[in-house]
ZAMI-380158 format. One record per residue (C-alpha): x, y, z. Coordinates in Angstrom, 3 decimals. Layout:
N
+----------+----------+----------+
|     east |    north |       up |
+----------+----------+----------+
|        X |        Y |        Z |
...
+----------+----------+----------+
% end
This chain:
255
+----------+----------+----------+
|     east |    north |       up |
+----------+----------+----------+
|  -53.308 |  -86.487 |    9.836 |
|  -54.454 |  -87.231 |    5.945 |
|  -51.206 |  -86.989 |    3.670 |
|  -52.454 |  -85.877 |   -0.050 |
|  -49.476 |  -87.010 |   -1.592 |
|  -49.469 |  -90.538 |    0.032 |
|  -53.135 |  -90.637 |   -1.065 |
|  -52.767 |  -89.616 |   -4.622 |
|  -49.584 |  -92.289 |   -4.920 |
|  -51.499 |  -95.107 |   -6.359 |
|  -54.072 |  -92.335 |   -7.857 |
|  -55.245 |  -94.718 |  -10.793 |
|  -56.265 |  -97.395 |   -8.551 |
|  -58.238 |  -95.272 |   -6.460 |
|  -60.117 |  -93.568 |   -8.766 |
|  -61.203 |  -96.617 |  -10.379 |
|  -64.041 |  -97.455 |   -7.966 |
|  -65.473 |  -93.852 |   -8.053 |
|  -65.610 |  -94.088 |  -11.776 |
|  -67.439 |  -97.365 |  -11.410 |
|  -69.917 |  -95.669 |   -9.022 |
|  -70.914 |  -92.624 |  -10.537 |
|  -71.527 |  -94.493 |  -13.834 |
|  -74.455 |  -95.612 |  -12.287 |
|  -76.034 |  -92.128 |  -11.208 |
|  -78.484 |  -91.352 |  -14.170 |
|  -79.533 |  -87.730 |  -13.093 |
|  -78.999 |  -85.503 |  -15.941 |
|  -79.431 |  -81.709 |  -14.961 |
|  -78.909 |  -82.035 |  -11.085 |
|  -79.100 |  -78.596 |   -9.300 |
|  -76.427 |  -79.253 |   -6.779 |
|  -74.018 |  -81.903 |   -6.619 |
|  -72.057 |  -82.653 |   -3.259 |
|  -68.951 |  -84.847 |   -2.537 |
|  -68.605 |  -85.799 |    0.873 |
|  -65.240 |  -86.791 |    1.687 |
|  -63.766 |  -84.847 |   -1.396 |
|  -59.937 |  -85.541 |   -0.382 |
|  -57.447 |  -83.453 |   -2.841 |
|  -60.067 |  -82.946 |   -5.169 |
|  -59.014 |  -84.807 |   -8.240 |
|  -62.398 |  -87.055 |   -8.440 |
|  -64.561 |  -83.722 |   -7.488 |
|  -63.275 |  -82.368 |  -10.545 |
|  -64.649 |  -85.135 |  -12.403 |
|  -67.927 |  -84.412 |  -11.224 |
|  -67.747 |  -80.862 |  -11.965 |
|  -67.116 |  -82.089 |  -15.953 |
|  -69.801 |  -84.319 |  -15.882 |
|  -72.141 |  -81.778 |  -14.660 |
|  -71.088 |  -78.488 |  -15.137 |
|  -74.130 |  -76.620 |  -14.863 |
|  -74.857 |  -77.867 |  -11.351 |
|  -73.731 |  -75.901 |   -7.848 |
|  -70.745 |  -78.192 |   -6.636 |
|  -70.260 |  -78.629 |   -2.862 |
|  -67.348 |  -80.462 |   -1.553 |
|  -66.445 |  -81.415 |    2.183 |
|  -63.559 |  -82.937 |    4.018 |
|  -62.712 |  -83.257 |    7.777 |
|  -58.837 |  -82.854 |    6.562 |
|  -57.846 |  -79.617 |    6.128 |
|  -54.728 |  -81.040 |    4.193 |
|  -56.946 |  -82.434 |    1.723 |
|  -59.476 |  -79.151 |    1.867 |
|  -56.207 |  -77.332 |    1.068 |
|  -54.842 |  -79.438 |   -1.849 |
|  -58.589 |  -79.331 |   -3.151 |
|  -58.604 |  -75.799 |   -2.941 |
|  -55.223 |  -75.824 |   -5.033 |
|  -57.316 |  -77.494 |   -7.852 |
|  -59.788 |  -75.049 |   -8.141 |
|  -62.410 |  -76.808 |   -6.269 |
|  -64.269 |  -74.637 |   -3.684 |
|  -64.020 |  -77.227 |   -0.788 |
|  -64.905 |  -76.746 |    2.529 |
|  -63.893 |  -78.250 |    5.920 |
|  -66.338 |  -80.256 |    7.884 |
|  -67.506 |  -83.323 |    9.276 |
|  -70.150 |  -85.623 |    7.279 |
|  -71.706 |  -86.484 |   10.607 |
|  -72.828 |  -82.517 |   10.668 |
|  -73.714 |  -82.502 |    6.812 |
|  -77.504 |  -81.915 |    5.674 |
|  -78.652 |  -81.346 |    2.423 |
|  -80.071 |  -78.149 |    1.103 |
|  -83.536 |  -77.827 |   -0.755 |
|  -81.807 |  -77.959 |   -4.048 |
|  -79.602 |  -81.116 |   -3.569 |
|  -79.981 |  -83.489 |   -6.235 |
|  -76.860 |  -85.744 |   -5.922 |
|  -74.692 |  -86.784 |   -3.246 |
|  -71.690 |  -88.769 |   -3.884 |
|  -69.558 |  -90.486 |   -0.591 |
|  -66.306 |  -92.060 |   -2.144 |
|  -64.732 |  -94.637 |    0.438 |
|  -65.396 |  -92.193 |    3.336 |
|  -68.526 |  -93.763 |    5.217 |
|  -66.493 |  -96.654 |    6.716 |
|  -64.756 |  -93.725 |    8.926 |
|  -68.137 |  -92.930 |   10.130 |
|  -69.802 |  -95.365 |   12.571 |
|  -72.958 |  -93.856 |   12.434 |
|  -73.319 |  -93.790 |    8.823 |
|  -76.454 |  -96.177 |    8.829 |
|  -78.634 |  -93.578 |   10.613 |
|  -76.805 |  -90.430 |    8.425 |
|  -78.059 |  -92.263 |    5.243 |
|  -81.481 |  -93.135 |    6.352 |
|  -81.580 |  -89.317 |    7.524 |
|  -80.530 |  -88.096 |    3.966 |
|  -82.878 |  -90.067 |    2.376 |
|  -85.697 |  -88.644 |    4.459 |
|  -84.269 |  -85.282 |    3.787 |
|  -83.179 |  -85.105 |    0.374 |
|  -85.799 |  -83.886 |   -2.404 |
|  -87.760 |  -86.200 |   -4.321 |
|  -85.964 |  -88.126 |   -7.395 |
|  -82.320 |  -87.131 |   -5.710 |
|  -79.239 |  -89.545 |   -5.799 |
|  -77.288 |  -91.088 |   -3.149 |
|  -73.920 |  -92.669 |   -4.359 |
|  -71.111 |  -94.239 |   -1.979 |
|  -68.910 |  -96.918 |   -1.897 |
|  -66.952 |  -98.431 |    0.662 |
|  -64.435 | -100.747 |    1.502 |
|  -65.287 | -104.239 |    1.845 |
|  -61.737 | -105.579 |    3.036 |
|  -61.536 | -105.416 |    7.067 |
|  -60.938 | -109.096 |    7.052 |
|  -58.466 | -109.115 |    4.466 |
|  -54.882 | -110.064 |    5.790 |
|  -53.571 | -106.387 |    5.247 |
|  -56.177 | -105.427 |    8.053 |
|  -55.971 | -108.327 |   10.176 |
|  -51.874 | -107.764 |   10.127 |
|  -52.567 | -103.940 |   11.364 |
|  -55.091 | -105.119 |   14.113 |
|  -52.604 | -107.926 |   15.330 |
|  -49.700 | -105.928 |   15.237 |
|  -51.664 | -102.585 |   17.148 |
|  -53.015 | -105.425 |   19.640 |
|  -49.177 | -106.139 |   20.565 |
|  -48.511 | -105.141 |   24.219 |
|  -45.997 | -102.302 |   22.592 |
|  -48.915 | -100.438 |   20.963 |
|  -52.235 | -101.370 |   22.214 |
|  -52.756 |  -99.030 |   24.917 |
|  -52.237 |  -96.038 |   22.563 |
|  -53.432 |  -97.405 |   19.420 |
|  -56.907 |  -99.059 |   20.802 |
|  -58.499 |  -95.593 |   21.472 |
|  -58.191 |  -95.110 |   17.779 |
|  -60.458 |  -97.962 |   17.196 |
|  -57.853 | -100.349 |   15.509 |
|  -58.354 | -103.340 |   17.267 |
|  -61.765 | -103.945 |   15.732 |
|  -63.137 | -104.167 |   12.184 |
|  -64.636 | -101.475 |   10.905 |
|  -68.754 | -102.104 |   10.734 |
|  -69.516 | -101.734 |    7.073 |
|  -72.729 | -103.669 |    5.727 |
|  -72.649 | -105.916 |    2.624 |
|  -74.818 | -105.103 |   -0.315 |
|  -77.754 | -106.533 |    1.037 |
|  -77.671 | -104.814 |    4.186 |
|  -77.555 | -101.456 |    2.405 |
|  -80.107 | -102.273 |   -0.179 |
|  -82.421 | -103.380 |    2.513 |
|  -81.418 | -100.040 |    4.589 |
|  -82.074 |  -97.679 |    1.873 |
|  -85.237 |  -99.782 |    0.347 |
|  -87.089 |  -99.282 |    4.120 |
|  -86.282 |  -95.399 |    3.824 |
|  -88.370 |  -95.129 |    0.548 |
|  -85.628 |  -95.553 |   -1.942 |
|  -85.100 |  -97.287 |   -5.123 |
|  -81.420 |  -99.167 |   -4.535 |
|  -79.053 | -100.670 |   -6.994 |
|  -76.307 | -102.417 |   -4.753 |
|  -73.266 | -104.567 |   -5.686 |
|  -69.871 | -105.584 |   -4.684 |
|  -66.650 | -105.932 |   -6.798 |
|  -63.061 | -107.062 |   -5.877 |
|  -60.494 | -105.328 |   -7.818 |
|  -57.130 | -106.885 |   -8.407 |
|  -54.392 | -104.355 |   -7.802 |
|  -51.155 | -105.216 |   -9.659 |
|  -48.522 | -102.925 |   -6.976 |
|  -45.081 | -102.509 |   -7.781 |
|  -41.897 | -101.427 |   -5.809 |
|  -40.543 | -102.281 |   -2.403 |
|  -43.191 | -102.871 |    0.102 |
|  -45.886 | -101.702 |   -2.187 |
|  -49.059 | -103.030 |    0.506 |
|  -47.331 | -101.131 |    3.214 |
|  -47.545 |  -97.965 |    0.742 |
|  -50.988 |  -98.616 |   -0.058 |
|  -52.271 |  -98.739 |    3.457 |
|  -50.155 |  -95.801 |    4.624 |
|  -52.565 |  -93.916 |    2.557 |
|  -55.603 |  -94.686 |    3.915 |
|  -55.884 |  -97.906 |    7.012 |
|  -52.978 |  -96.470 |    8.651 |
|  -53.807 |  -92.769 |    8.925 |
|  -55.382 |  -93.613 |   12.430 |
|  -52.020 |  -94.773 |   13.518 |
|  -49.979 |  -91.834 |   12.134 |
|  -52.394 |  -89.413 |   13.786 |
|  -51.386 |  -91.310 |   17.373 |
|  -47.723 |  -91.881 |   17.013 |
|  -44.900 |  -89.592 |   17.100 |
|  -42.425 |  -90.105 |   14.414 |
|  -39.894 |  -92.343 |   15.894 |
|  -42.601 |  -94.690 |   16.715 |
|  -44.429 |  -94.358 |   13.290 |
|  -41.378 |  -95.396 |   11.706 |
|  -41.132 |  -98.392 |   14.092 |
|  -44.729 |  -99.631 |   13.491 |
|  -44.252 |  -99.366 |    9.686 |
|  -41.161 | -101.208 |    9.938 |
|  -42.690 | -103.998 |   12.088 |
|  -45.730 | -103.884 |    9.746 |
|  -44.031 | -104.534 |    6.611 |
|  -42.753 | -107.829 |    6.692 |
|  -46.303 | -108.838 |    7.791 |
|  -47.301 | -107.662 |    4.788 |
|  -44.736 | -108.910 |    2.528 |
|  -45.726 | -112.702 |    4.023 |
|  -49.379 | -111.896 |    3.038 |
|  -48.563 | -110.732 |   -0.266 |
|  -45.636 | -111.694 |   -1.573 |
|  -43.799 | -110.298 |   -4.540 |
|  -43.856 | -112.251 |   -7.969 |
|  -40.797 | -112.740 |  -10.115 |
|  -41.680 | -109.764 |  -12.665 |
|  -41.941 | -107.234 |   -9.657 |
|  -45.598 | -107.255 |   -9.334 |
|  -47.249 | -107.518 |   -6.118 |
|  -51.242 | -108.307 |   -6.366 |
|  -53.650 | -106.668 |   -3.695 |
|  -57.383 | -107.989 |   -3.832 |
|  -59.543 | -105.447 |   -2.951 |
|  -62.934 | -105.659 |   -2.261 |
|  -65.457 | -102.715 |   -2.595 |
|  -69.253 | -102.444 |   -1.757 |
|  -71.391 | -100.214 |   -3.841 |
|  -74.659 |  -98.735 |   -3.666 |
|  -76.611 |  -95.945 |   -5.525 |
|  -79.839 |  -95.120 |   -4.263 |
|  -82.772 |  -92.710 |   -5.439 |
|  -85.280 |  -91.366 |   -3.628 |
|  -89.053 |  -91.369 |   -4.155 |
|  -90.255 |  -89.455 |   -7.130 |
+----------+----------+----------+
% end
């Protein structure tokens, strides 16, 4: 279950990669702009502001996120990105930190590149931090005897299969696109007690929250907190620094 309030606890940090991504999309007057994985709609609204004349399509698999987006005035729909197909007037597709949850996303990207109209844009970014100490700690804890049987089916014992920039560039170039791909490591300055735990609670721990009942969820977080604190120590000024690698791709179909 996705929690919009928890996700937005670090909204400034989470928004920066989105704006870095869409800044490289040079569409001028798109007919339809699609946000796949729109979340609570705060960033979808930025797409509407940039392209006010375009039809805006927003999709998310979480009913809670869709409800939050609709409260912002976004006409979001509940749906799975796996089932989405572009309509004939789709000129821009944006997917912000979503495709890492979709094992078959490489096939989806190649299919969208074939189905989109000439000159359309695909822009997405995914986390590239699955070998970071935070995620290794989650996998280590999830693999312990107490948790393994319940959390292994949720895919928490293996890192998610995302490519590096060269991999996505090769994939979409083969599909006939012109590609701009890169990576950035953001150094996030976090504050408060257990800030990295709060950060991963809004994203990486969502599958754990979905599987565990309330008492076990509290216990899992209690056990995870010292692992994260050891990996990301708090500095004397109260700050905690979290390196966060992101992989970006902007592709344009052949004109």
